[in-house]
PAMINU-121934 format. One record per residue (C-alpha): residue number from 1; residue in three letters; x, y, z. Coordinates in steps of 0.02 Angstrom, whole numbers. Layout:
! PAMINU-121934
{NUM, 'Ala', {X, Y, Z}}
...
! end
This chain:
! PAMINU-121934
{1, 'Met', {1843, -5877, -317}}
{2, 'Pro', {1813, -5881, -137}}
{3, 'Gly', {1945, -5993, -40}}
{4, 'Pro', {1900, -6160, 1}}
{5, 'Pro', {1824, -6223, 163}}
{6, 'Leu', {1980, -6311, 237}}
{7, 'Glu', {1908, -6417, 380}}
{8, 'Glu', {1773, -6468, 286}}
{9, 'Met', {1885, -6528, 129}}
{10, 'Leu', {1989, -6618, 261}}
{11, 'Glu', {1845, -6708, 345}}
{12, 'Gln', {1778, -6765, 186}}
{13, 'Met', {1976, -6832, 154}}
{14, 'Ile', {1967, -6933, 325}}
{15, 'Ala', {1800, -6989, 281}}
{16, 'Ala', {1852, -7064, 125}}
{17, 'Arg', {2002, -7152, 194}}
{18, 'Val', {1881, -7217, 340}}
{19, 'Trp', {1753, -7281, 211}}
{20, 'Ser', {1878, -7372, 94}}
{21, 'Thr', {1971, -7457, 231}}
{22, 'Arg', {1794, -7503, 312}}
{23, 'Leu', {1750, -7564, 123}}
{24, 'Phe', {1904, -7658, 119}}
{25, 'Asn', {1884, -7754, 280}}
{26, 'Leu', {1717, -7806, 216}}
{27, 'Gln', {1791, -7878, 61}}
{28, 'Arg', {1908, -7978, 161}}
{29, 'Gln', {1766, -8043, 277}}
{30, 'Gly', {1685, -8104, 123}}
{31, 'Arg', {1523, -7981, 146}}
{32, 'Ile', {1551, -7875, -19}}
{33, 'Gly', {1635, -7893, -175}}
{34, 'Thr', {1804, -7814, -266}}
{35, 'Met', {1834, -7637, -234}}
{36, 'Ala', {1979, -7512, -268}}
{37, 'Pro', {2038, -7419, -120}}
{38, 'Thr', {2063, -7233, -133}}
{39, 'Asp', {2212, -7218, -28}}
{40, 'Gly', {2318, -7080, -88}}
{41, 'Ser', {2189, -7000, -194}}
{42, 'Glu', {2071, -6922, -72}}
{43, 'Ala', {2151, -6745, -68}}
{44, 'Leu', {2131, -6733, -260}}
{45, 'Val', {1964, -6802, -273}}
{46, 'Val', {1917, -6691, -121}}
{47, 'Gly', {1995, -6525, -200}}
{48, 'Ala', {1903, -6568, -369}}
{49, 'Ala', {1733, -6585, -296}}
{50, 'His', {1758, -6421, -191}}
{51, 'Ala', {1791, -6329, -368}}
{52, 'Leu', {1622, -6382, -433}}
{53, 'Asp', {1436, -6337, -424}}
{54, 'Pro', {1338, -6479, -360}}
{55, 'Thr', {1191, -6407, -435}}
{56, 'Glu', {1246, -6373, -589}}
{57, 'Asp', {1398, -6497, -640}}
{58, 'Trp', {1423, -6673, -667}}
{59, 'Val', {1558, -6794, -615}}
{60, 'Phe', {1579, -6961, -713}}
{61, 'Pro', {1701, -7058, -604}}
{62, 'Gln', {1795, -7194, -649}}
{63, 'Tyr', {1808, -7336, -490}}
{64, 'Arg', {1916, -7259, -356}}
{65, 'Glu', {1846, -7098, -337}}
{66, 'Gln', {1658, -7113, -265}}
{67, 'Val', {1692, -7106, -84}}
{68, 'Gly', {1784, -6945, -102}}
{69, 'Leu', {1633, -6868, -179}}
{70, 'Ala', {1527, -6846, -27}}
{71, 'Arg', {1504, -6665, -56}}
{72, 'Phe', {1383, -6727, -207}}
{73, 'Gly', {1275, -6796, -88}}
{74, 'Asp', {1267, -6908, 78}}
{75, 'Glu', {1185, -7044, -27}}
{76, 'Ile', {1355, -7086, -105}}
{77, 'Ile', {1408, -7201, 21}}
{78, 'Asp', {1256, -7291, 32}}
{79, 'Ser', {1249, -7327, -157}}
{80, 'Gln', {1440, -7386, -149}}
{81, 'Leu', {1399, -7514, -23}}
{82, 'Leu', {1268, -7585, -145}}
{83, 'Tyr', {1362, -7571, -289}}
{84, 'Asn', {1494, -7676, -199}}
{85, 'Met', {1369, -7791, -147}}
{86, 'Gly', {1319, -7837, -320}}
{87, 'His', {1137, -7752, -288}}
{88, 'Pro', {1061, -7664, -444}}
{89, 'Ala', {1026, -7521, -361}}
{90, 'Gly', {1214, -7486, -323}}
{91, 'Gly', {1289, -7334, -423}}
{92, 'Arg', {1130, -7258, -447}}
{93, 'Tyr', {1077, -7101, -365}}
{94, 'Pro', {936, -6982, -346}}
{95, 'Asp', {904, -6842, -460}}
{96, 'His', {1002, -6706, -341}}
{97, 'Val', {1167, -6811, -341}}
{98, 'Arg', {1252, -6785, -509}}
{99, 'Val', {1385, -6914, -502}}
{100, 'Phe', {1373, -7063, -631}}
{101, 'Pro', {1392, -7239, -583}}
{102, 'Ala', {1561, -7309, -555}}
{103, 'Gln', {1656, -7368, -726}}
{104, 'Ile', {1774, -7507, -722}}
{105, 'Ser', {1800, -7544, -907}}
{106, 'Leu', {1958, -7416, -952}}
{107, 'Ala', {1932, -7241, -1016}}
{108, 'Thr', {1746, -7271, -1087}}
{109, 'Gln', {1679, -7147, -966}}
{110, 'Val', {1785, -7013, -1055}}
{111, 'Pro', {1671, -7028, -1223}}
{112, 'His', {1507, -7026, -1116}}
{113, 'Ala', {1582, -6861, -1011}}
{114, 'Val', {1621, -6784, -1173}}
{115, 'Gly', {1453, -6824, -1254}}
{116, 'Phe', {1346, -6774, -1104}}
{117, 'Ala', {1448, -6597, -1099}}
{118, 'Trp', {1407, -6580, -1297}}
{119, 'Gly', {1233, -6629, -1251}}
{120, 'Met', {1237, -6489, -1107}}
{121, 'Lys', {1308, -6363, -1243}}
{122, 'Leu', {1172, -6403, -1373}}
{123, 'Gln', {1037, -6382, -1251}}
{124, 'Gly', {1099, -6222, -1171}}
{125, 'Lys', {1117, -6292, -1009}}
{126, 'Pro', {1223, -6211, -867}}
{127, 'Gly', {1385, -6298, -784}}
{128, 'Cys', {1518, -6411, -833}}
{129, 'Val', {1562, -6601, -832}}
{130, 'Leu', {1721, -6674, -730}}
{131, 'Val', {1776, -6839, -780}}
{132, 'Phe', {1902, -6937, -671}}
{133, 'Leu', {2019, -7067, -764}}
{134, 'Gly', {2183, -7158, -717}}
{135, 'Asp', {2355, -7148, -815}}
{136, 'Gly', {2331, -7330, -869}}
{137, 'Ser', {2164, -7252, -969}}
{138, 'Thr', {2259, -7134, -1075}}
{139, 'Ser', {2335, -7286, -1169}}
{140, 'Glu', {2154, -7323, -1219}}
{141, 'Gly', {2075, -7257, -1386}}
{142, 'Asp', {1944, -7179, -1304}}
{143, 'Phe', {2040, -7057, -1206}}
{144, 'Tyr', {2110, -6988, -1383}}
{145, 'Glu', {1954, -7008, -1466}}
{146, 'Ala', {1853, -6918, -1331}}
{147, 'Gly', {2000, -6787, -1303}}
{148, 'Asn', {2003, -6739, -1488}}
{149, 'Leu', {1796, -6733, -1483}}
{150, 'Ala', {1801, -6616, -1342}}
{151, 'Gly', {1925, -6483, -1408}}
{152, 'Val', {1839, -6485, -1581}}
{153, 'Arg', {1673, -6459, -1504}}
{154, 'Glu', {1741, -6338, -1373}}
{155, 'Val', {1614, -6419, -1238}}
{156, 'Ala', {1628, -6390, -1058}}
{157, 'Val', {1719, -6543, -990}}
{158, 'Ile', {1882, -6549, -876}}
{159, 'Ile', {1967, -6728, -903}}
{160, 'Val', {2065, -6758, -740}}
{161, 'Val', {2214, -6887, -756}}
{162, 'Val', {2256, -6961, -594}}
{163, 'Asn', {2439, -7001, -609}}
{164, 'Asn', {2450, -7116, -470}}
{165, 'Gly', {2628, -7206, -519}}
{166, 'Trp', {2555, -7370, -575}}
{167, 'Ala', {2409, -7448, -702}}
{168, 'Ile', {2385, -7598, -598}}
{169, 'Ser', {2558, -7667, -596}}
{170, 'Thr', {2628, -7579, -751}}
{171, 'Pro', {2738, -7421, -680}}
{172, 'Leu', {2731, -7255, -743}}
{173, 'Asp', {2895, -7255, -861}}
{174, 'Ala', {2826, -7405, -949}}
{175, 'Gln', {2643, -7324, -992}}
{176, 'Thr', {2715, -7175, -1075}}
{177, 'Ala', {2854, -7095, -1159}}
{178, 'Ala', {2794, -6926, -1151}}
{179, 'Asp', {2858, -6796, -1021}}
{180, 'Ser', {2691, -6776, -948}}
{181, 'Phe', {2514, -6837, -963}}
{182, 'Ala', {2463, -6654, -964}}
{183, 'Asp', {2578, -6644, -1123}}
{184, 'Lys', {2453, -6747, -1213}}
{185, 'Ala', {2315, -6589, -1208}}
{186, 'Gln', {2404, -6504, -1331}}
{187, 'Ala', {2350, -6641, -1483}}
{188, 'Phe', {2170, -6607, -1416}}
{189, 'Gly', {2190, -6402, -1426}}
{190, 'Met', {2142, -6380, -1251}}
{191, 'Pro', {2265, -6320, -1103}}
{192, 'Gly', {2334, -6454, -999}}
{193, 'Val', {2429, -6447, -827}}
{194, 'Gln', {2507, -6530, -699}}
{195, 'Val', {2458, -6528, -514}}
{196, 'Asp', {2513, -6609, -358}}
{197, 'Gly', {2369, -6719, -325}}
{198, 'Arg', {2420, -6743, -144}}
{199, 'Asp', {2384, -6549, -112}}
{200, 'Pro', {2180, -6524, -106}}
{201, 'Ile', {2199, -6353, -117}}
{202, 'Ala', {2319, -6355, -269}}
{203, 'Met', {2172, -6464, -344}}
{204, 'Tyr', {2043, -6344, -292}}
{205, 'Glu', {2136, -6215, -393}}
{206, 'Ala', {2174, -6301, -546}}
{207, 'Val', {2000, -6367, -561}}
{208, 'Gly', {1925, -6204, -523}}
{209, 'Ala', {2018, -6115, -650}}
{210, 'Ala', {1980, -6240, -786}}
{211, 'Arg', {1794, -6235, -731}}
{212, 'Ala', {1796, -6043, -750}}
{213, 'Arg', {1845, -6078, -936}}
{214, 'Ala', {1717, -6208, -967}}
{215, 'Val', {1570, -6100, -903}}
{216, 'Ala', {1639, -5948, -997}}
{217, 'Gly', {1618, -6055, -1171}}
{218, 'Glu', {1826, -6057, -1186}}
{219, 'Gly', {1813, -6247, -1187}}
{220, 'Pro', {1887, -6395, -1115}}
{221, 'Ser', {2046, -6430, -1003}}
{222, 'Leu', {2154, -6577, -946}}
{223, 'Val', {2225, -6583, -779}}
{224, 'Glu', {2353, -6715, -735}}
{225, 'Ala', {2342, -6737, -533}}
{226, 'Val', {2508, -6827, -471}}
{227, 'Thr', {2489, -6925, -309}}
{228, 'Tyr', {2548, -7118, -260}}
{229, 'Arg', {2442, -7258, -242}}
{230, 'Leu', {2455, -7311, -55}}
{231, 'Gly', {2365, -7467, -59}}
{232, 'Pro', {2341, -7615, -202}}
{233, 'His', {2252, -7571, -367}}
{234, 'Thr', {2095, -7680, -311}}
{235, 'Thr', {2064, -7803, -175}}
{236, 'Ala', {2104, -7937, -294}}
{237, 'Asp', {2286, -7860, -301}}
{238, 'Asp', {2453, -7902, -204}}
{239, 'Pro', {2559, -7737, -255}}
{240, 'Ser', {2707, -7805, -120}}
{241, 'Arg', {2751, -7900, -296}}
{242, 'Tyr', {2805, -7758, -390}}
{243, 'Val', {2789, -7593, -278}}
{244, 'Pro', {2970, -7527, -229}}
{245, 'Gln', {2947, -7537, -24}}
{246, 'Asp', {3062, -7395, -8}}
{247, 'Val', {2958, -7290, -128}}
{248, 'Leu', {2795, -7333, -49}}
{249, 'Ala', {2875, -7303, 122}}
{250, 'Glu', {2918, -7123, 49}}
{251, 'Ala', {2743, -7112, -19}}
{252, 'Arg', {2686, -7157, 153}}
{253, 'Arg', {2775, -7009, 241}}
{254, 'Asn', {2690, -6890, 120}}
{255, 'Asp', {2517, -6962, 147}}
{256, 'Pro', {2396, -6816, 93}}
{257, 'Ile', {2282, -6824, 238}}
{258, 'Val', {2428, -6823, 366}}
{259, 'Thr', {2520, -6681, 275}}
{260, 'Phe', {2365, -6570, 250}}
{261, 'Ala', {2314, -6601, 445}}
{262, 'Ala', {2478, -6545, 481}}
{263, 'Arg', {2452, -6387, 390}}
{264, 'Leu', {2289, -6359, 454}}
{265, 'Thr', {2360, -6374, 640}}
{266, 'Glu', {2497, -6257, 610}}
{267, 'Leu', {2360, -6131, 540}}
{268, 'Gly', {2268, -6186, 706}}
{269, 'Gln', {2122, -6238, 606}}
{270, 'Trp', {2141, -6417, 682}}
{271, 'Asp', {2186, -6517, 830}}
{272, 'Glu', {2177, -6719, 885}}
{273, 'Asp', {2006, -6670, 957}}
{274, 'Arg', {1943, -6630, 796}}
{275, 'Gln', {2029, -6781, 707}}
{276, 'Ser', {1943, -6902, 823}}
{277, 'Ala', {1776, -6804, 794}}
{278, 'Ala', {1800, -6815, 587}}
{279, 'Val', {1845, -7012, 623}}
{280, 'Lys', {1708, -7049, 735}}
{281, 'Ala', {1581, -6966, 620}}
{282, 'Ala', {1647, -7052, 472}}
{283, 'Asp', {1628, -7212, 561}}
{284, 'Glu', {1439, -7165, 612}}
{285, 'Arg', {1400, -7127, 433}}
{286, 'Phe', {1454, -7313, 370}}
{287, 'Asp', {1367, -7395, 516}}
{288, 'Leu', {1197, -7308, 443}}
{289, 'Ala', {1248, -7338, 261}}
{290, 'Leu', {1302, -7517, 310}}
{291, 'Glu', {1128, -7564, 410}}
{292, 'Arg', {1023, -7493, 263}}
{293, 'Ala', {1129, -7595, 145}}
{294, 'Glu', {1111, -7761, 240}}
{295, 'Ala', {928, -7728, 260}}
{296, 'Thr', {905, -7705, 70}}
{297, 'Ser', {832, -7866, 3}}
{298, 'Leu', {932, -7942, -155}}
{299, 'Ser', {855, -8090, -242}}
{300, 'Thr', {993, -8215, -308}}
{301, 'Asp', {987, -8183, -488}}
{302, 'Ala', {946, -7990, -494}}
{303, 'Phe', {1114, -7954, -587}}
{304, 'Phe', {1043, -8030, -736}}
{305, 'Asp', {906, -7899, -746}}
{306, 'His', {918, -7736, -842}}
{307, 'Val', {1051, -7802, -954}}
{308, 'Phe', {969, -7819, -1111}}
{309, 'Ala', {782, -7752, -1152}}
{310, 'Thr', {739, -7949, -1192}}
{311, 'Pro', {867, -8078, -1109}}
{312, 'Thr', {957, -8176, -1224}}
{313, 'Val', {930, -8363, -1233}}
{314, 'Arg', {1109, -8389, -1151}}
{315, 'Met', {1074, -8263, -1021}}
{316, 'Glu', {913, -8367, -976}}
{317, 'Arg', {998, -8522, -971}}
{318, 'Gln', {1122, -8452, -863}}
{319, 'Arg', {987, -8390, -735}}
{320, 'Arg', {902, -8555, -732}}
{321, 'Gln', {1067, -8653, -694}}
{322, 'Leu', {1113, -8502, -557}}
{323, 'Leu', {930, -8525, -456}}
{324, 'Glu', {933, -8724, -485}}
{325, 'Gly', {1118, -8718, -399}}
{326, 'Ala', {1049, -8598, -266}}
{327, 'Gly', {903, -8702, -231}}
! end
């Protein structure tokens, strides 16, 4: 496998941080709904994305990875804004963007990903499926059921467990008694590896090896990406109530963007001008997406659409009440 494009990876990590910060600010201004900051996860998402083939592979994210998947299409940020604005088109991408909509219900995207990979196998389609989930999602039955099915059916799926230290306010030591989440792969009959999720190159290599196995017909893999959540779980969370400040300060000193930029600077592949240019490009792309999103019309009751083929009596009553209140 060829080496990763280091400068491009860092540019996309910076873009993910810029976009996450601006989404956070928009939420505080009351212009969008709740969102989950990506701070601390940029390296693992970008590294994994660069190990995949956007023309063959598929990604099933949870709710924290979307803005780091720009390699799969510029439309990602446009759709994310619409999603956070509550627009029905949010999370939907054009056909060439092989990323599924955000999933909020814990671990439910794992059976979806495994089922999709099984379908690809039955149809003889190339490529693989990568699914992201948090450490809290590993306590859900969907994770174990899907992992078991993936192993039994030997499907081309890569399960990436993002271990960022917290499941909302539940710390790691209250989440599992296992030595690592990677160890859980043994129950599924697949290899599991623990990786430094703050290092995009380590993620690129681990996911690349898992993809090679998958497309060769050797079955699924589990990758545990260890990082630390540098911000709140979502904009509805107050991490100062439970995160030890000394631990957070240490994690911020190991911010994956800062450390990777320092590595590339030592290699002569990065400098302050490139840093400024990357931030400027990310801001300009976000400005364009925001302009498009705010120009997109949204009816007051649009979120009732496409829930059921035939709306329920209760939903119709709620729609009428909403429209009467808006009027």
